[in-house]
C-alpha positions as CSV (number, residue, x, y, z in Angstrom):
1,M,0.0,0.0,0.0
2,I,1.1,3.6,-0.7
3,N,2.1,5.6,2.3
4,R,1.1,9.1,1.1
5,K,3.5,10.8,3.5
6,K,6.5,8.8,2.4
7,F,5.7,8.1,-1.3
8,D,7.7,10.2,-3.8
9,F,5.0,11.4,-6.2
10,T,7.5,13.8,-7.8
11,L,9.8,11.0,-8.8
12,L,6.9,9.0,-10.2
13,G,5.8,12.1,-12.1
14,L,9.3,12.5,-13.7
15,L,9.3,8.9,-14.6
16,V,5.9,9.1,-16.3
17,C,7.1,12.3,-18.1
18,L,10.1,10.4,-19.5
19,I,7.9,7.5,-20.7
20,I,5.5,9.9,-22.4
21,M,8.4,11.7,-24.1
22,G,9.7,8.3,-25.2
23,C,6.4,7.4,-26.8
24,I,6.2,10.7,-28.6
25,A,9.7,10.2,-30.0
26,I,9.1,6.6,-31.0
27,F,5.9,7.6,-32.9
28,S,8.0,10.2,-34.8
29,A,10.8,7.6,-35.4
30,S,8.2,5.1,-36.7
31,T,6.6,7.6,-39.1
32,T,8.1,8.3,-42.5
33,V,6.9,11.4,-44.4
34,I,8.1,11.9,-48.0
35,G,6.1,14.5,-49.8
36,Q,2.4,13.5,-49.5
37,H,3.3,9.9,-48.7
38,V,3.0,9.0,-45.0
39,S,3.8,5.5,-43.7
40,I,3.7,4.4,-40.0
41,E,5.3,1.3,-38.6
42,N,3.7,-0.4,-35.6
43,N,6.5,0.3,-33.2
44,W,4.7,3.1,-31.5
45,W,1.6,1.3,-30.4
46,K,3.7,-1.6,-29.1
47,Q,5.7,0.9,-27.0
48,I,2.4,2.4,-25.7
49,I,1.2,-1.1,-24.7
50,F,4.5,-1.8,-22.8
51,A,4.3,1.7,-21.2
52,V,0.9,0.8,-19.8
53,L,2.1,-2.6,-18.7
54,S,5.2,-1.0,-17.1
55,L,3.1,1.4,-15.0
56,G,0.8,-1.5,-14.1
57,A,3.8,-3.5,-13.0
58,I,4.9,-0.6,-10.7
59,A,1.5,-0.5,-9.1
60,L,1.5,-4.3,-8.5
61,L,5.1,-4.1,-7.1
62,L,4.0,-1.3,-4.6
63,K,1.2,-3.6,-3.3
64,L,3.5,-6.6,-2.9
65,P,4.4,-7.2,0.8
66,M,8.0,-6.5,1.5
67,P,8.8,-10.0,3.0
68,I,7.5,-11.6,-0.2
69,F,9.6,-9.3,-2.3
70,D,12.7,-10.2,-0.3
71,I,12.0,-13.9,-0.6
72,L,11.7,-13.6,-4.5
73,V,15.1,-12.0,-5.0
74,L,17.2,-15.2,-5.0
75,P,14.8,-17.5,-7.0
76,M,14.3,-14.7,-9.6
77,F,18.1,-14.3,-9.9
78,V,18.6,-18.0,-10.4
79,L,15.8,-18.2,-13.0
80,N,17.3,-15.3,-14.9
81,M,20.7,-16.9,-15.0
82,L,19.1,-20.1,-16.4
83,A,17.3,-17.9,-19.0
84,L,20.7,-16.5,-20.0
85,V,21.9,-20.0,-20.6
86,V,18.8,-21.1,-22.5
87,V,18.9,-18.0,-24.8
88,L,22.2,-19.1,-26.2
89,F,20.5,-22.0,-27.9
90,T,17.8,-19.9,-29.6
91,P,18.1,-19.0,-33.3
92,A,20.6,-16.2,-33.9
93,V,19.3,-12.8,-34.8
94,N,21.9,-10.6,-36.6
95,G,24.5,-13.1,-35.4
96,S,23.5,-12.8,-31.7
97,H,21.6,-15.1,-29.3
98,R,19.9,-12.5,-27.1
99,W,16.1,-12.8,-27.6
100,F,13.2,-15.1,-26.8
101,S,10.5,-14.5,-29.3
102,L,7.0,-14.9,-27.9
103,G,4.0,-14.0,-30.1
104,G,6.0,-11.5,-32.1
105,I,7.4,-9.9,-28.9
106,N,11.2,-10.2,-28.3
107,L,12.3,-10.5,-24.6
108,Q,15.9,-10.1,-23.6
109,P,16.9,-11.9,-20.4
110,S,20.0,-9.7,-20.3
111,E,17.7,-6.7,-19.5
112,S,16.2,-8.3,-16.4
113,A,19.6,-9.7,-15.4
114,K,20.7,-6.1,-14.6
115,L,18.0,-5.6,-12.0
116,F,18.2,-9.1,-10.3
117,T,22.0,-9.0,-10.3
118,I,21.9,-5.6,-8.5
119,L,19.4,-6.9,-6.0
120,M,21.5,-10.0,-5.4
121,V,24.8,-8.1,-5.0
122,A,23.1,-5.6,-2.7
123,R,21.9,-8.4,-0.4
124,I,25.3,-10.1,-0.2
125,I,27.6,-7.2,0.3
126,S,25.3,-5.5,2.8
127,R,25.7,-8.3,5.3
128,E,27.0,-7.2,8.7
129,H,30.6,-7.9,9.7
130,L,31.7,-8.3,6.1
131,N,35.1,-6.7,5.5
132,E,36.0,-4.7,2.4
133,Y,37.9,-7.5,0.7
134,R,35.0,-9.9,0.9
135,Q,32.5,-7.2,-0.2
136,I,34.6,-6.7,-3.4
137,L,35.2,-10.4,-3.9
138,Y,31.6,-11.4,-3.5
139,G,30.4,-8.5,-5.6
140,V,32.8,-9.3,-8.5
141,L,32.0,-13.0,-8.4
142,I,28.2,-12.5,-8.6
143,V,28.5,-9.9,-11.4
144,M,30.9,-12.2,-13.4
145,L,28.2,-14.9,-13.8
146,P,25.8,-12.8,-16.0
147,V,28.7,-10.9,-17.6
148,M,30.3,-14.1,-18.9
149,L,27.0,-15.4,-20.3
150,I,26.1,-12.1,-21.9
151,I,29.6,-11.9,-23.5
152,I,28.9,-15.3,-25.2
153,E,25.7,-14.0,-26.8
154,P,27.7,-11.7,-27.8
155,D,26.8,-8.3,-26.2
156,F,29.8,-6.5,-24.9
157,G,28.0,-3.2,-24.4
158,T,25.5,-4.5,-21.9
159,T,28.3,-6.0,-19.7
160,L,29.6,-2.5,-19.1
161,V,26.4,-1.6,-17.3
162,F,27.0,-4.3,-14.7
163,W,30.4,-3.0,-13.8
164,A,29.1,0.6,-13.5
165,S,26.4,-0.6,-11.1
166,L,28.9,-2.6,-9.0
167,M,31.2,0.4,-8.6
168,A,28.2,2.5,-7.3
169,M,27.1,-0.3,-5.0
170,L,30.5,-0.7,-3.4
171,I,30.7,3.0,-2.7
172,A,27.2,3.0,-1.2
173,A,28.2,0.0,0.9
174,D,31.0,2.2,2.4
175,V,33.9,0.4,0.7
176,P,36.8,2.9,0.9
177,I,37.1,4.8,-2.4
178,F,40.7,3.8,-2.9
179,Y,39.6,0.2,-3.4
180,V,37.2,1.3,-6.1
181,L,40.2,3.3,-7.6
182,L,42.2,0.1,-7.6
183,I,39.5,-1.8,-9.5
184,L,39.2,1.0,-12.1
185,S,43.0,1.7,-12.4
186,P,43.6,-0.9,-15.2
187,V,41.1,0.9,-17.4
188,V,43.0,4.2,-16.9
189,S,46.3,2.3,-17.6
190,V,44.9,1.0,-20.9
191,V,43.9,4.6,-22.0
192,C,47.4,6.0,-20.9
193,S,49.1,3.4,-23.1
194,V,48.0,5.4,-26.2
195,W,50.9,7.9,-25.5
196,L,54.0,6.7,-23.6
197,P,54.6,9.9,-21.5
198,F,51.2,9.5,-19.9
199,I,52.2,6.2,-18.3
200,P,54.7,7.5,-15.7
201,I,52.4,10.5,-14.9
202,W,49.5,8.1,-14.2
203,I,51.6,5.7,-12.2
204,I,52.9,8.6,-10.0
205,I,49.4,9.9,-9.4
206,L,48.1,6.4,-8.6
207,V,50.9,5.7,-6.1
208,L,50.4,9.0,-4.4
209,L,46.7,8.4,-4.1
210,L,47.2,4.9,-2.6
211,L,49.9,6.2,-0.2
212,R,47.5,9.0,0.9
213,A,45.0,6.2,1.7
214,H,47.6,4.7,4.0
215,L,48.0,1.4,2.1
216,S,51.1,-0.6,2.8
217,W,54.2,-0.3,0.6
218,V,53.7,-3.9,-0.5
219,A,50.1,-3.2,-1.8
220,V,51.2,0.1,-3.4
221,T,54.1,-1.6,-5.1
222,V,52.0,-4.5,-6.4
223,A,49.4,-2.1,-7.7
224,G,52.0,0.0,-9.4
225,I,53.8,-2.9,-11.1
226,A,50.5,-4.4,-12.2
227,N,49.4,-1.1,-13.9
228,I,52.8,-0.6,-15.5
229,F,52.5,-4.1,-16.9
230,I,49.0,-3.4,-18.3
231,S,50.1,-0.2,-19.9
232,L,53.1,-1.9,-21.6
233,I,51.2,-5.0,-22.7
234,T,48.3,-3.0,-24.2
235,P,50.2,-2.1,-27.4
236,V,51.1,-5.9,-27.8
237,F,47.4,-6.7,-27.4
238,W,46.6,-4.0,-30.0
239,M,48.9,-5.6,-32.6
240,G,47.1,-8.9,-31.9
241,L,43.7,-7.5,-32.9
242,K,42.3,-8.2,-36.3
243,D,42.2,-5.4,-38.9
244,Y,38.5,-4.9,-38.6
245,Q,38.7,-4.7,-34.8
246,Q,41.4,-2.0,-35.0
247,N,39.4,-0.2,-37.6
248,R,36.4,0.0,-35.3
249,I,38.4,1.7,-32.6
250,L,40.2,4.0,-35.0
251,T,37.0,4.9,-36.7
252,F,35.5,5.9,-33.3
253,M,38.4,8.3,-32.8
254,D,37.9,9.6,-36.4
255,P,34.6,8.5,-38.0
256,T,35.7,10.1,-41.4
257,R,38.2,7.2,-41.8
258,D,35.3,4.9,-42.8
259,P,32.3,7.2,-43.6
260,L,30.3,4.5,-45.4
261,G,31.2,1.7,-42.9
262,A,32.0,1.7,-39.2
263,G,31.7,5.5,-39.0
264,Y,28.4,5.8,-40.9
265,Q,26.1,5.7,-37.9
266,I,28.0,8.3,-35.8
267,I,28.4,10.6,-38.8
268,Q,24.7,10.5,-39.7
269,A,23.6,10.9,-36.0
270,K,25.8,14.0,-35.7
271,I,24.4,15.4,-39.0
272,A,20.9,14.8,-37.7
273,I,21.4,16.6,-34.4
274,G,23.4,19.4,-36.0
275,S,20.7,20.0,-38.7
276,G,18.1,20.5,-36.0
277,S,19.6,23.8,-35.1
278,V,17.8,25.7,-32.3
279,F,14.2,24.8,-32.7
280,G,14.4,21.7,-35.0
281,K,12.8,20.9,-38.3
282,G,9.4,20.1,-36.7
283,W,7.7,17.0,-35.5
284,L,7.8,14.1,-38.1
285,L,9.8,16.3,-40.5
286,G,13.4,15.0,-39.8
287,T,15.0,14.4,-43.2
288,Q,17.7,12.1,-41.9
289,K,15.1,9.9,-40.4
290,N,12.5,10.1,-43.2
291,M,15.1,9.4,-45.9
292,N,16.4,6.5,-43.7
293,F,19.9,7.9,-43.6
294,L,19.9,7.5,-39.8
295,P,20.1,3.8,-38.9
296,E,18.4,2.4,-35.8
297,H,16.6,5.7,-35.4
298,H,13.9,4.3,-33.2
299,T,16.3,2.4,-30.8
300,D,20.0,3.4,-30.3
301,F,19.8,6.7,-32.1
302,I,16.4,8.0,-30.9
303,F,18.2,11.0,-29.4
304,S,19.3,12.1,-32.8
305,V,15.7,12.1,-34.0
306,I,14.8,14.3,-31.0
307,G,17.7,16.6,-31.8
308,E,16.8,16.8,-35.5
309,E,13.0,17.4,-35.1
310,F,13.0,19.4,-31.8
311,G,16.4,21.0,-32.1
312,F,18.6,22.2,-29.3
313,V,15.6,23.3,-27.2
314,G,14.0,19.9,-27.3
315,S,17.2,18.1,-26.6
316,V,17.9,20.4,-23.6
317,L,14.4,19.9,-22.3
318,L,14.9,16.1,-22.3
319,L,18.2,16.5,-20.5
320,I,16.7,18.7,-17.9
321,V,14.0,16.1,-17.2
322,F,16.8,13.4,-16.9
323,V,18.8,15.7,-14.5
324,A,15.8,16.3,-12.3
325,F,15.0,12.6,-12.4
326,F,18.4,11.4,-11.3
327,S,18.9,14.3,-8.8
328,R,15.6,13.2,-7.1
329,I,16.9,9.7,-6.8
330,I,20.2,10.9,-5.3
331,K,18.5,13.1,-2.8
332,N,16.2,10.3,-1.6
333,T,18.9,7.6,-1.5
334,G,20.4,9.2,1.6
335,E,17.1,8.9,3.4
336,L,17.0,5.1,3.2
337,K,17.8,3.5,6.5
338,V,18.1,-0.1,5.5
339,R,21.6,-0.7,4.1
340,E,20.6,-3.3,1.5
341,R,18.0,-1.0,0.0
342,K,20.4,1.9,-0.1
343,V,23.0,-0.1,-1.9
344,A,20.4,-1.5,-4.4
345,T,19.0,1.9,-5.1
346,A,22.6,3.2,-5.8
347,G,23.1,0.3,-8.2
348,I,19.8,0.9,-10.1
349,M,20.5,4.6,-10.3
350,A,24.0,3.9,-11.6
351,Y,22.9,1.6,-14.4
352,L,20.2,4.0,-15.6
353,M,22.5,7.0,-15.4
354,F,25.3,5.0,-17.2
355,Q,23.0,4.0,-20.0
356,T,21.8,7.6,-20.4
357,F,25.3,9.0,-20.6
358,I,26.6,6.3,-23.0
359,N,23.6,6.5,-25.3
360,I,23.6,10.3,-25.6
361,G,27.4,10.3,-25.8
362,M,27.1,7.8,-28.6
363,N,24.7,10.0,-30.5
364,I,27.0,13.0,-30.4
365,G,30.2,11.1,-31.1
366,L,31.8,11.1,-27.6
367,V,31.7,7.3,-27.1
368,P,31.6,4.3,-29.6
369,A,28.3,2.9,-30.8
370,T,27.7,0.2,-28.2
371,G,24.0,-0.7,-28.7
372,I,23.0,0.6,-25.3
373,P,19.4,2.1,-25.4
374,L,18.3,5.4,-23.9
375,P,16.3,4.5,-20.8
376,F,12.5,5.1,-21.1
377,I,13.0,6.8,-24.5
378,S,14.4,4.1,-26.9
379,Y,12.0,1.6,-28.4
380,G,12.1,-1.8,-26.7
381,G,9.4,-3.5,-24.7
382,S,11.6,-5.6,-22.4
383,N,14.0,-2.7,-21.8
384,L,11.1,-0.3,-20.8
385,L,9.4,-2.9,-18.6
386,I,12.6,-3.7,-16.7
387,N,13.6,-0.1,-16.3
388,A,10.2,0.7,-15.0
389,I,10.2,-2.2,-12.6
390,S,13.6,-1.1,-11.4
391,M,12.1,2.3,-10.6
392,G,9.2,0.5,-9.0
393,V,11.8,-1.1,-6.6
394,I,13.2,2.3,-5.7
395,L,9.7,3.8,-5.2
396,K,8.9,0.8,-3.0
397,Y,12.0,1.3,-0.9
398,L,11.2,5.1,-0.6
399,N,7.6,4.3,0.3
400,E,8.8,2.2,3.3
401,R,11.7,4.5,4.3
402,G,12.1,4.8,8.0
403,F,11.1,1.2,8.6
404,I,13.9,-1.1,9.8
405,K,14.1,-4.5,8.2
């Protein structure tokens, strides 16, 4: 039942606003206008159906007694892992085994795996008397299970979401920040390997940060040597990549290297957003979309459609709603008294925020095209449903804030 004094109606309102904006954008992306000819695909009404189902799922979740919700976490996580195994034996779609097709509707178990993995990790690492080493170890081991299965599909982009959530959950679980820095340091070392002078600068910064955190000289030395090794071995690994793999990375840095191949999507997305100018070309009037120059314009590149048709003003309006949405979650997270719920909320917020940043960054050319959708905006029934249920979990936690488990 909803506790009107505790329930966050503002957060729910922002969520509904994002879903409505998504349905409007998808209708536009599903509509092609060329002269007097107008054709409409059925994506928009499917999204509306899932939007209604998503809001209904939130309502049911809010009515579910908390003890039952807690009991369901483990079995749902196990069933989801089994689904990730079974989906590998389904017919391939575009070379990937990611979807169950039921009555014309495609369901991705990797989407629900985000939520159930977060809930499972939060439960384990929030246990009392668990030291930092065990928190990190248990968190990494649990996350590795879905990550390995999703890589086999293959779907590398989705696996990044799991690691972003894990970092946020470890911080929310009061794991010292320098441990999180240690986990992230190999990524920085790989980036620094692009230019040799960066390596000693980064190693010096890392060592100083670890010494400031009062780590032993042994731990600091091991971390330093490990990161030096990673920095030096990265060029060798690069030479071992196939030509097309190197080309993808180089094309990301300079899309004009392959304007009709790997760089085509990013170039067309940037053209679409740029051509929208201040106020856009008008609803349904985006030429990049209507002439089908912009690939995947109803899924991965929906933000480009918004930028082209609603311009800078429309894009900024969407970003303002997202900022208000995430700011509201951050504000309320600190009010949660139960540690497990606080950690889970941090993980859910991180995965939604990470996907938002990556998708918009992908549309404007800041990050590679990874196939990560824009939460609540991109077309995708299972994606919308799981994102909404994830928000339902947060709303449920907030509705019961102040109660001790």
